[in-house]
C-alpha positions as CSV (number, residue, x, y, z in Angstrom):
1,M,0.0,0.0,0.0
2,P,1.5,3.4,-0.9
3,G,2.4,5.6,2.0
4,L,4.4,8.7,3.0
5,I,7.4,6.7,4.3
6,Q,10.0,6.1,1.6
7,D,12.5,3.4,2.9
8,T,16.2,3.7,2.4
9,D,17.8,0.7,0.7
10,E,18.9,-0.5,4.2
11,H,15.4,-0.1,5.6
12,R,13.8,-1.8,2.6
13,L,16.1,-4.9,3.0
14,I,15.2,-5.0,6.7
15,R,11.5,-4.7,6.0
16,E,11.7,-7.5,3.3
17,S,13.6,-9.8,5.8
18,V,10.9,-9.2,8.5
19,A,8.1,-9.7,6.0
20,K,9.5,-12.9,4.7
21,I,9.6,-14.4,8.3
22,A,6.3,-12.9,9.4
23,S,4.4,-14.1,6.4
24,R,5.2,-17.7,7.4
25,Y,3.4,-17.1,10.7
26,G,0.7,-14.5,10.4
27,H,-2.0,-13.3,12.7
28,A,-3.6,-16.7,13.1
29,Y,-0.4,-18.1,14.7
30,Y,-0.2,-15.1,17.0
31,A,-3.8,-15.4,18.1
32,E,-3.7,-19.2,18.6
33,R,-0.5,-18.9,20.7
34,A,-2.0,-16.1,22.7
35,R,-5.1,-18.1,23.6
36,S,-3.3,-21.4,24.2
37,G,-0.5,-19.8,26.2
38,G,2.0,-21.6,23.9
39,G,4.4,-18.7,23.4
40,V,6.1,-17.6,20.2
41,A,9.4,-19.3,20.6
42,E,9.8,-20.4,17.0
43,L,9.1,-16.9,15.6
44,W,11.3,-15.3,18.3
45,G,14.1,-17.7,17.4
46,E,13.9,-16.9,13.7
47,L,13.9,-13.2,14.3
48,G,17.0,-13.5,16.6
49,G,18.8,-15.8,14.2
50,A,18.3,-13.3,11.4
51,G,19.8,-10.5,13.5
52,L,16.5,-8.6,13.6
53,L,16.0,-8.4,17.4
54,G,19.4,-6.8,18.0
55,V,19.6,-4.7,14.9
56,H,20.1,-1.6,17.1
57,L,22.7,-3.1,19.5
58,P,26.5,-2.6,19.1
59,E,28.2,-5.0,16.7
60,K,30.9,-5.9,19.3
61,Y,28.1,-7.3,21.4
62,G,26.4,-9.3,18.7
63,G,24.0,-6.6,17.4
64,G,23.6,-5.1,14.0
65,G,25.3,-1.8,14.8
66,A,22.3,0.2,13.4
67,G,19.9,2.4,15.4
68,L,16.4,2.8,16.7
69,S,15.2,3.8,13.2
70,E,16.0,0.3,12.0
71,L,14.3,-1.4,15.0
72,V,11.2,0.7,14.2
73,V,11.1,-1.0,10.8
74,V,11.3,-4.4,12.4
75,V,8.6,-3.8,15.0
76,E,6.2,-2.0,12.6
77,E,6.5,-4.7,9.9
78,L,5.8,-7.5,12.4
79,A,2.7,-5.7,13.6
80,A,1.7,-5.0,10.0
81,H,1.5,-8.7,9.5
82,G,-0.7,-9.1,12.6
83,L,2.2,-9.9,15.0
84,P,2.4,-7.0,17.5
85,L,5.1,-8.5,19.8
86,L,5.2,-6.5,23.0
87,N,8.4,-8.2,24.1
88,V,10.4,-6.8,21.3
89,V,9.7,-3.4,22.9
90,I,10.8,-4.7,26.3
91,S,13.7,-7.2,26.1
92,P,16.0,-6.0,23.3
93,T,14.8,-2.4,23.4
94,I,14.3,-1.1,26.9
95,C,16.6,-3.6,28.7
96,G,19.1,-3.9,25.9
97,S,19.3,-0.1,25.5
98,I,19.8,0.5,29.3
99,I,22.5,-2.2,29.6
100,G,24.2,-1.0,26.4
101,A,24.3,2.6,27.8
102,H,25.1,1.9,31.4
103,G,26.0,-1.7,32.1
104,S,29.5,-2.8,32.9
105,R,31.7,-4.6,30.3
106,E,30.9,-7.9,32.1
107,M,27.2,-7.3,32.1
108,K,27.2,-6.3,28.4
109,D,29.2,-9.5,27.5
110,A,26.7,-11.6,29.5
111,W,23.5,-10.1,28.2
112,L,23.7,-8.2,25.0
113,P,24.7,-11.0,22.6
114,A,21.9,-13.2,24.1
115,L,19.3,-10.5,23.9
116,A,20.3,-9.8,20.3
117,A,20.1,-13.5,19.4
118,G,16.9,-14.0,21.2
119,T,18.3,-16.9,23.3
120,R,17.6,-15.0,26.5
121,T,15.1,-12.4,27.4
122,M,14.6,-9.8,30.1
123,A,11.5,-8.2,31.6
124,F,11.4,-4.6,32.8
125,G,10.2,-3.8,36.3
126,L,9.2,-0.2,36.9
127,T,5.4,0.1,37.4
128,E,4.0,-0.3,40.9
129,P,0.4,-0.5,42.2
130,D,0.5,2.9,44.0
131,A,3.0,4.6,41.7
132,G,2.0,3.6,38.2
133,S,5.0,4.5,36.0
134,N,6.0,7.5,38.1
135,S,9.6,6.6,38.8
136,H,9.7,9.3,41.6
137,Q,7.2,7.3,43.7
138,V,8.8,3.9,43.5
139,T,8.7,2.1,46.9
140,T,10.4,-1.1,46.0
141,T,13.6,-0.8,48.1
142,A,17.1,-2.0,47.8
143,R,19.1,-2.0,51.0
144,R,22.9,-2.6,51.1
145,D,23.9,-5.9,52.6
146,G,27.7,-6.2,52.7
147,E,28.8,-6.1,49.1
148,G,25.4,-6.9,47.8
149,W,21.8,-5.8,48.2
150,V,18.5,-7.0,49.7
151,I,15.5,-6.0,47.7
152,S,11.8,-6.0,48.8
153,G,8.7,-4.6,47.2
154,G,6.3,-5.3,44.4
155,K,5.9,-4.5,40.7
156,Y,2.6,-4.4,38.7
157,Y,1.8,-5.1,35.1
158,I,5.1,-6.6,34.2
159,S,5.0,-8.1,30.7
160,A,6.4,-11.5,29.7
161,V,8.3,-12.0,33.0
162,D,7.2,-15.6,33.1
163,E,9.4,-16.3,30.0
164,A,12.2,-14.0,31.0
165,D,15.6,-15.0,32.3
166,A,15.9,-11.9,34.4
167,L,14.1,-8.8,35.5
168,L,15.7,-5.4,35.0
169,L,14.4,-3.8,38.2
170,V,14.0,-0.2,39.3
171,A,14.3,0.2,43.0
172,R,14.9,3.1,45.5
173,D,17.8,3.1,47.9
174,G,17.0,2.3,51.5
175,E,19.0,5.2,52.9
176,A,17.6,8.7,52.2
177,T,19.9,11.5,51.2
178,A,20.3,14.7,53.2
179,D,17.3,16.3,51.4
180,G,15.1,13.3,52.3
181,R,15.1,11.7,48.8
182,H,15.7,8.1,48.0
183,P,17.8,7.8,44.8
184,L,17.0,5.1,42.4
185,S,19.2,2.2,41.3
186,L,18.8,-0.4,38.6
187,F,19.5,-4.1,39.0
188,V,19.4,-7.3,36.9
189,V,17.7,-9.9,39.0
190,P,17.5,-13.5,37.7
191,T,13.9,-14.6,37.7
192,G,14.8,-17.8,39.6
193,T,16.2,-15.9,42.5
194,E,14.8,-17.0,45.9
195,G,12.1,-14.6,47.2
196,L,10.9,-13.5,43.7
197,T,7.4,-14.7,42.9
198,L,5.0,-14.0,40.1
199,Q,1.2,-13.7,40.1
200,P,-0.7,-13.6,36.8
201,I,-3.0,-10.7,36.1
202,E,-6.1,-11.8,34.2
203,T,-6.8,-9.3,31.3
204,E,-8.8,-9.2,28.1
205,L,-5.7,-8.8,26.1
206,V,-5.2,-11.5,23.4
207,S,-1.4,-11.4,23.4
208,P,1.3,-14.1,23.8
209,D,3.0,-11.7,26.3
210,K,1.1,-12.1,29.6
211,Q,0.9,-9.6,32.5
212,F,2.1,-10.3,36.0
213,S,2.5,-8.9,39.5
214,V,6.0,-9.5,40.8
215,F,6.7,-9.8,44.5
216,L,10.2,-9.4,46.0
217,D,10.6,-10.7,49.5
218,Q,14.1,-10.2,50.8
219,V,15.7,-10.9,47.4
220,R,19.4,-11.0,47.7
221,V,21.7,-10.0,44.8
222,G,25.4,-9.5,44.6
223,P,27.3,-6.4,43.5
224,E,27.3,-7.7,39.8
225,A,23.5,-7.2,39.7
226,L,23.9,-3.4,39.9
227,I,23.7,-1.5,36.6
228,G,26.2,1.4,36.6
229,E,26.4,3.5,39.7
230,A,24.1,3.2,42.7
231,G,21.7,6.2,43.0
232,K,22.0,7.1,39.3
233,G,19.0,5.0,38.2
234,L,16.7,7.9,37.3
235,R,19.1,9.1,34.6
236,Q,19.9,5.6,33.5
237,V,16.3,4.5,33.1
238,F,15.6,7.2,30.5
239,A,18.1,5.4,28.2
240,G,15.3,2.9,27.8
241,L,12.1,5.0,28.2
242,N,12.4,7.1,25.1
243,P,13.1,4.1,22.9
244,E,10.2,2.4,24.5
245,R,7.8,5.1,23.5
246,V,9.2,5.2,20.0
247,L,8.8,1.4,19.6
248,A,5.4,1.5,21.1
249,S,4.5,4.0,18.4
250,A,5.9,1.5,15.8
251,L,3.7,-1.2,17.2
252,S,0.6,1.0,16.9
253,N,1.6,2.1,13.4
254,G,2.0,-1.5,12.3
255,M,-1.4,-2.5,13.7
256,G,-2.9,0.6,12.0
257,R,-1.4,-0.5,8.7
258,Y,-2.7,-4.1,9.2
259,A,-6.2,-2.8,10.0
260,V,-6.4,-0.5,7.0
261,S,-5.0,-3.1,4.7
262,R,-7.5,-5.8,5.8
263,A,-10.4,-3.3,5.5
264,R,-9.3,-2.1,2.1
265,D,-9.2,-5.7,0.8
266,Y,-12.6,-6.5,2.2
267,A,-14.1,-3.3,0.8
268,R,-12.8,-4.2,-2.7
269,E,-14.1,-7.8,-2.6
270,R,-17.3,-7.6,-0.6
271,T,-20.2,-6.9,-3.0
272,V,-23.6,-5.6,-2.1
273,W,-26.3,-4.5,-4.6
274,S,-23.9,-5.5,-7.4
275,V,-21.0,-3.1,-6.4
276,P,-18.1,-3.4,-4.0
277,I,-18.9,-1.8,-0.7
278,G,-15.7,0.3,-1.1
279,A,-17.4,2.2,-3.9
280,H,-19.6,3.9,-1.2
281,Q,-18.2,7.0,0.4
282,G,-19.6,5.9,3.7
283,I,-17.0,3.2,3.6
284,S,-14.2,4.7,1.6
285,H,-13.9,8.1,3.3
286,P,-13.5,6.8,6.9
287,L,-10.8,4.4,5.6
288,A,-9.0,7.2,3.8
289,E,-9.0,9.2,7.0
290,C,-7.6,6.3,8.9
291,H,-4.8,5.8,6.3
292,I,-3.9,9.5,6.6
293,A,-3.8,9.4,10.4
294,V,-1.6,6.2,10.4
295,E,0.8,7.7,7.8
296,L,1.2,10.9,9.8
297,A,1.9,8.9,12.9
298,R,4.5,6.9,11.0
299,L,6.2,10.2,10.0
300,A,6.2,11.3,13.6
301,T,7.7,8.0,14.7
302,A,10.4,8.1,12.1
303,R,11.3,11.6,13.1
304,A,11.5,10.7,16.8
305,A,13.8,7.7,16.0
306,E,16.0,9.9,13.8
307,L,16.4,12.4,16.6
308,F,17.3,9.7,19.1
309,D,19.8,8.1,16.8
310,G,21.4,11.5,16.2
311,G,21.9,12.1,19.9
312,A,19.4,15.0,20.0
313,E,16.8,15.5,22.6
314,A,14.0,13.1,21.5
315,A,11.6,13.2,24.5
316,E,9.1,15.6,22.9
317,A,9.1,13.8,19.6
318,A,8.8,10.4,21.2
319,N,5.8,11.5,23.3
320,I,4.1,13.1,20.3
321,A,4.6,10.0,18.1
322,K,3.3,7.7,20.8
323,F,0.2,9.9,21.3
324,A,-0.6,10.1,17.5
325,A,0.1,6.5,16.8
326,A,-2.0,5.1,19.6
327,D,-5.0,7.2,18.5
328,A,-4.5,6.4,14.8
329,S,-4.2,2.6,15.3
330,L,-7.3,2.3,17.5
331,R,-9.3,4.4,15.1
332,A,-8.1,2.2,12.2
333,L,-9.0,-1.0,13.9
334,D,-12.4,0.2,14.9
335,Q,-13.1,1.3,11.4
336,A,-11.8,-1.9,9.9
337,I,-14.2,-3.9,12.2
338,Q,-17.0,-1.6,11.2
339,T,-16.2,-2.1,7.5
340,H,-16.5,-5.8,7.9
341,G,-19.9,-5.5,9.6
342,G,-20.6,-8.6,11.7
343,N,-17.6,-10.4,10.2
344,G,-15.4,-7.9,12.0
345,L,-16.2,-9.7,15.3
346,S,-15.4,-13.1,13.8
347,R,-12.1,-14.8,14.7
348,E,-11.7,-15.8,11.1
349,Y,-11.1,-12.2,10.1
350,G,-8.4,-11.5,12.7
351,L,-9.4,-8.0,13.8
352,A,-11.4,-7.8,17.0
353,D,-8.8,-9.5,19.1
354,L,-6.3,-6.8,18.3
355,W,-8.6,-4.0,19.5
356,F,-7.6,-4.5,23.1
357,V,-3.9,-4.5,22.2
358,A,-4.4,-1.2,20.4
359,R,-6.5,0.2,23.3
360,M,-3.8,-0.8,25.8
361,L,-1.3,1.4,23.9
362,K,-3.3,4.5,24.7
363,T,-2.5,3.7,28.3
364,A,0.9,2.0,28.2
365,P,3.8,2.5,28.3
366,V,2.8,6.1,29.1
367,S,-0.8,7.2,29.4
368,R,-2.4,9.7,27.0
369,E,-2.8,12.1,29.9
370,M,0.9,12.0,30.9
371,V,1.8,12.7,27.3
372,L,-0.5,15.8,27.4
373,N,1.1,16.8,30.7
374,F,4.5,16.6,29.1
375,V,3.6,18.6,26.1
376,A,1.7,21.2,28.1
377,Q,4.6,21.8,30.5
378,R,7.7,21.1,28.4
379,S,6.6,22.2,24.9
380,L,4.2,25.0,25.8
381,G,5.8,26.1,29.0
382,L,2.5,26.0,31.0
383,P,2.5,25.7,34.8
384,H,3.0,22.2,36.2
385,S,-0.2,20.5,37.3
386,Y,1.5,18.1,39.7
């Protein structure tokens, strides 16, 4: 389908590689594995083996040596084939980016090649029941214990931690500074560590990546678990949060493309009163508007990734892209379902189950309201509301 994004030769090759793999699986595979709880190990392994999961990670650590712009192509193209894999945004993106920017040489050697190859995965533990994603209000606490640490607390809505080898955890220091603040630190905690337990959260999401509460009861870790310097976690975590927002935008954009494409094909083929339903403006105009919105969101996402890769301040662009993409994809899916009529709710047509995934991305990884707060305060210079 023609669009506003014109791929470079490199991006075209990446997109073709992803499409070749994704087309062998498709949305039916994704939905079946989501409902059965079977996981997507085969697909994940192929993506890792082809170098697509770590396309943005340094070559010296097994990655492709490219940037966020290239990973955007991977994530979007997967979602455009009905495979919106949340864990690509988490394991190689958030966790890989944070370790790549702040981890020790030993930690990079231990984790980055495996994350790039897809042979190991990480979950990301920031959100808490009473703090949401507000890192300033984290209450999970890491107290020094000899050379290591003892961590206690709880995390909420942690994706795919049941399949992860480790949890990249955000915790506050047990000792307050002179001004009463508790600085944050980041840790890599193996999921098999004694005292770490998981509790599934039942949701309406049809996704292979399940959600969990994570409880940490006197979890002991050694000094090798600490990422970078103790107390520097607030700065460190943003090495992963801006990429997370850009890649969440790519997920939304891919689902938007998927929805518009499926609706377009149906509107061409479905005939009522001797003409294809797409000949009616009541069908064609809403789909055209959805296509426009998705393409504009793709441009915003590409610009945010470009800024990030260039070392420029990308927070505003990442937030704007996330806002636009989440709205555009949800509108596209809703209109695609409407175009199909009753068939839009049938599993056979592979649309309705994605509605909740698209809807989730209006709330996560950063809510619509927090994006508006950021833009109001940082872009427009309006007074802070909190």
